[in-house]
C-alpha positions as CSV (number, residue, x, y, z in Angstrom):
1,M,12.6,16.8,-18.3
2,S,9.2,17.0,-18.7
3,G,5.7,17.2,-16.6
4,P,4.2,16.2,-14.9
5,W,5.6,16.4,-11.5
6,I,5.2,15.2,-8.1
7,I,5.6,17.2,-4.5
8,K,5.9,14.8,-1.3
9,P,6.3,15.0,1.6
10,R,9.8,13.5,2.7
11,H,8.2,12.7,6.1
12,E,4.2,11.5,5.5
13,V,3.0,8.2,4.6
14,S,-0.1,7.1,2.5
15,A,-1.0,9.9,-0.4
16,F,-1.6,12.2,1.7
17,G,0.2,15.9,0.8
18,I,1.4,14.8,-2.5
19,R,1.1,16.9,-5.5
20,K,0.9,16.7,-8.4
21,C,2.2,19.7,-10.7
22,E,1.4,20.0,-14.5
23,S,3.6,22.8,-15.0
24,S,7.2,24.1,-13.8
25,E,5.3,27.4,-12.9
26,R,2.7,24.9,-11.4
27,I,5.9,23.0,-8.9
28,W,7.3,27.3,-7.9
29,E,3.9,28.0,-6.7
30,V,3.4,25.0,-4.7
31,L,7.2,25.6,-3.1
32,T,6.3,29.6,-2.7
33,D,3.1,28.7,-0.7
34,L,4.7,26.3,1.2
35,D,7.4,28.8,1.8
36,S,5.1,31.0,3.1
37,R,4.2,29.0,6.3
38,N,7.2,29.3,7.6
39,N,7.5,26.6,9.5
40,W,9.8,23.3,9.5
41,R,7.6,20.9,8.6
42,D,5.9,22.4,5.5
43,H,9.2,23.9,4.5
44,P,10.0,23.6,1.1
45,S,13.3,21.3,2.1
46,Q,11.3,18.3,4.1
47,F,9.5,17.8,0.4
48,V,11.6,15.4,-2.7
49,L,10.4,16.3,-6.8
50,E,9.9,13.2,-8.7
51,K,8.6,12.7,-12.4
52,F,5.2,11.6,-12.6
53,I,5.3,8.4,-14.5
54,E,1.9,6.3,-15.6
55,G,2.1,2.9,-14.5
56,Q,0.7,0.2,-12.3
57,V,1.7,0.2,-8.6
58,F,2.8,-2.8,-6.1
59,H,3.5,-2.7,-2.6
60,V,6.4,-5.7,-1.1
61,D,5.7,-6.6,2.6
62,S,8.9,-8.3,4.4
63,V,9.9,-9.6,7.2
64,V,13.7,-9.5,7.1
65,K,15.7,-11.7,10.2
66,D,19.6,-11.5,9.3
67,G,19.8,-9.4,6.0
68,K,17.4,-12.0,4.5
69,V,13.3,-11.4,3.6
70,V,11.9,-14.8,5.2
71,A,8.1,-13.9,3.9
72,C,7.0,-11.7,2.0
73,G,4.3,-10.5,0.3
74,V,3.8,-9.4,-2.6
75,S,0.5,-7.5,-4.3
76,Q,-0.8,-5.1,-7.0
77,Y,-3.2,-2.3,-6.2
78,G,-5.6,-1.5,-8.3
79,T,-6.3,2.2,-8.7
80,P,-2.8,3.5,-7.7
81,P,-3.5,4.8,-4.0
82,F,-2.4,8.6,-5.2
83,K,-5.5,8.6,-8.0
84,V,-7.5,7.0,-4.8
85,T,-6.8,9.9,-2.6
86,H,-6.6,12.7,-4.9
87,Q,-9.5,10.9,-6.9
88,G,-12.0,9.5,-4.5
89,G,-12.7,5.2,-6.0
90,V,-12.4,2.0,-4.1
91,F,-8.7,0.8,-2.9
92,T,-7.6,-2.5,-3.4
93,T,-4.8,-4.3,-3.4
94,S,-4.3,-8.9,-3.6
95,I,-1.8,-11.0,-4.1
96,V,0.0,-11.3,-7.7
97,P,0.8,-15.0,-8.0
98,Y,3.2,-17.3,-6.9
99,R,4.8,-18.8,-9.6
100,S,4.5,-15.0,-11.5
101,K,7.8,-13.9,-13.3
102,L,6.0,-10.6,-12.5
103,R,6.1,-11.5,-8.7
104,K,10.1,-13.1,-8.7
105,D,11.2,-9.9,-10.4
106,L,9.8,-7.2,-7.5
107,E,10.9,-10.4,-4.8
108,K,14.3,-9.7,-6.5
109,L,14.3,-6.5,-6.0
110,N,13.7,-5.7,-2.6
111,Q,15.8,-8.2,-1.6
112,E,18.2,-5.8,-3.1
113,L,16.9,-2.6,-1.8
114,L,16.8,-3.8,1.4
115,A,20.8,-4.8,1.3
116,A,21.4,-2.2,0.3
117,F,20.0,-0.3,3.2
118,N,21.2,-2.5,5.1
119,Y,18.2,-3.6,6.4
120,E,19.3,-6.5,9.4
121,T,15.2,-6.7,10.9
122,G,12.4,-5.9,11.1
123,V,9.5,-5.5,8.6
124,S,9.3,-3.3,5.5
125,H,7.1,-1.2,3.3
126,A,8.2,-1.0,-0.2
127,E,6.2,0.0,-3.4
128,F,7.6,-0.4,-6.6
129,L,6.1,1.3,-9.5
130,Q,6.0,-0.3,-13.1
131,S,6.0,2.5,-16.3
132,D,3.2,1.6,-19.2
133,T,6.0,3.2,-21.4
134,D,9.4,1.9,-20.9
135,G,7.4,-1.5,-19.1
136,K,10.4,-0.5,-16.4
137,F,10.1,-0.5,-12.3
138,Y,10.9,2.6,-10.0
139,L,11.2,2.7,-6.1
140,L,7.7,4.7,-5.5
141,E,9.0,5.0,-1.6
142,V,10.7,2.4,0.8
143,A,10.2,2.3,4.8
144,A,9.7,0.6,7.7
145,R,7.0,-0.4,8.7
146,V,3.7,-2.6,8.4
147,G,2.0,-0.8,5.5
148,G,-1.5,0.6,6.5
149,A,-5.1,-0.1,4.5
150,Y,-5.4,-3.7,6.6
151,I,-2.2,-5.1,4.5
152,A,-1.6,-6.8,7.4
153,N,-4.4,-8.5,7.4
154,V,-4.6,-9.6,3.4
155,L,-1.2,-11.3,3.6
156,E,-2.1,-12.9,7.0
157,Y,-5.1,-14.8,5.5
158,A,-3.1,-15.9,2.1
159,S,0.2,-16.2,3.8
160,N,-0.2,-17.2,7.9
161,F,1.7,-14.3,9.0
162,N,1.3,-11.0,10.3
163,L,3.2,-8.8,9.9
164,W,2.7,-6.7,13.5
165,R,2.8,-10.2,15.3
166,E,6.4,-11.4,13.3
167,W,7.4,-7.8,13.9
168,A,7.5,-8.4,17.5
169,K,8.6,-11.5,17.5
170,L,12.0,-10.3,16.1
171,E,12.1,-8.4,18.8
172,T,11.7,-10.4,21.7
173,A,13.5,-13.0,20.7
174,T,16.3,-14.4,22.4
175,K,19.0,-17.3,22.5
176,E,16.7,-19.4,24.5
177,R,13.5,-18.6,22.1
178,P,14.9,-17.1,19.5
179,Y,12.4,-15.8,16.2
180,K,10.5,-19.1,14.5
181,L,8.5,-18.7,11.1
182,P,4.9,-19.9,11.6
183,K,4.2,-22.3,9.1
184,L,3.4,-20.6,5.3
185,R,1.0,-20.5,2.5
186,R,-0.1,-19.9,-0.8
187,E,-3.0,-18.7,-1.3
188,F,-4.9,-15.8,-1.8
189,A,-6.9,-12.7,-0.8
190,G,-7.5,-8.9,-1.4
191,I,-9.8,-6.0,-0.1
192,A,-11.9,-3.3,-1.5
193,L,-12.0,0.1,1.1
194,A,-13.3,3.2,0.3
195,L,-15.0,6.3,2.1
196,A,-18.5,5.8,3.0
197,N,-21.4,7.5,2.8
198,T,-23.2,6.8,6.5
199,E,-21.3,6.1,9.6
200,D,-21.7,3.0,10.4
201,P,-22.7,0.7,6.4
202,D,-24.8,-2.0,6.8
203,T,-23.0,-4.9,4.5
204,S,-25.3,-7.8,5.7
205,N,-26.2,-8.4,2.2
206,Y,-23.0,-9.2,0.8
207,T,-22.8,-13.1,1.6
208,D,-20.4,-14.0,-0.4
209,A,-18.7,-17.0,1.1
210,E,-15.1,-16.0,0.3
211,I,-15.3,-13.1,2.9
212,A,-13.6,-13.4,5.1
213,Y,-13.2,-10.0,7.3
214,R,-15.2,-6.9,7.8
215,V,-14.0,-3.8,7.8
216,K,-15.1,-1.8,11.3
217,K,-14.5,1.8,11.4
218,P,-17.0,4.6,11.1
219,R,-17.4,6.2,7.9
220,H,-15.5,3.1,6.0
221,V,-16.7,0.1,4.0
222,G,-14.1,-2.6,3.7
223,L,-14.4,-6.5,2.9
224,I,-11.1,-8.6,3.0
225,F,-11.6,-11.5,0.5
226,H,-9.9,-15.4,0.9
227,S,-10.0,-17.9,-1.8
228,P,-7.3,-20.8,-2.9
229,N,-8.1,-19.5,-6.2
230,Q,-7.0,-16.0,-8.1
231,K,-9.0,-16.1,-10.4
232,R,-12.2,-16.3,-7.4
233,I,-10.0,-12.5,-6.4
234,D,-10.0,-11.3,-9.1
235,E,-13.6,-12.0,-9.7
236,L,-15.2,-10.3,-6.4
237,L,-12.6,-7.2,-5.9
238,A,-14.0,-6.6,-9.6
239,T,-17.5,-7.4,-8.2
240,Y,-17.5,-5.5,-5.0
241,T,-15.5,-2.5,-6.5
242,D,-19.1,-1.8,-8.6
243,R,-21.1,-3.5,-5.4
244,I,-19.5,-0.8,-2.8
245,A,-19.6,2.1,-5.2
246,Q,-23.2,1.9,-6.4
247,D,-23.9,1.4,-2.2
248,F,-22.0,3.9,0.1
249,L,-18.9,5.3,-2.0
250,A,-18.5,9.1,-0.2
251,T,-16.0,11.3,-1.0
252,A,-14.4,13.3,0.5
253,P,-11.0,16.4,-0.6
254,A,-8.0,15.0,0.4
255,K,-5.4,16.0,3.0
256,E,-2.2,18.1,2.6
257,R,-1.3,15.6,5.7
258,Y,-1.9,13.6,8.6
259,D,-3.5,16.0,11.7
260,D,-1.0,16.3,14.2
């Protein structure tokens, strides 16, 4: 199998801890370095080796009850998270059109994936890559958790369900008070998010009416956009990716993993 390859932690989230290797020699260098650390978490057995495939990355975030996906958001990353984490830039993700074949294919794959795991009740975050070479979908990861980077907020604006809230409702449901899904809607939302070069970035001059939420986190700048029009979301993400990069963008070396 030809390279490049990815060495990826089994137990982490996001793109932290992932190493891209262009040669087999580099793979052995990374594995030898990990082995020399002499601790369980960095042992090579705690990593997987995968082929690196160029393509577009999608995520499907689901509410699951009795083995059936009762609500899900299907979204597409702008720049894939690995590239944002390791090369810098503005992270974006937005809703895939509801009636598109692409969305239906991903919903079907997601349902089949969760059924294969016998996943009965809860929430999930699955990522799929569509190869630029052969057009096929490849599974990147799946986990019984809420997606990060304010994905839950984006879905709430677009579809009227919040993954955290639905998860709590599923866990606390009883025969007397059974789980009830909120009324769903089919609108659009997206987020542009980046590290900022100032502790408290001032975005008051960002005034488009579709700005529904402003991220309040030190040294971060982020905006969630909401509209019934998918093309408008695309326009806003393109515009604000450039504006945020010019006004605030900062970069930092990628962490190997989250701190303990």
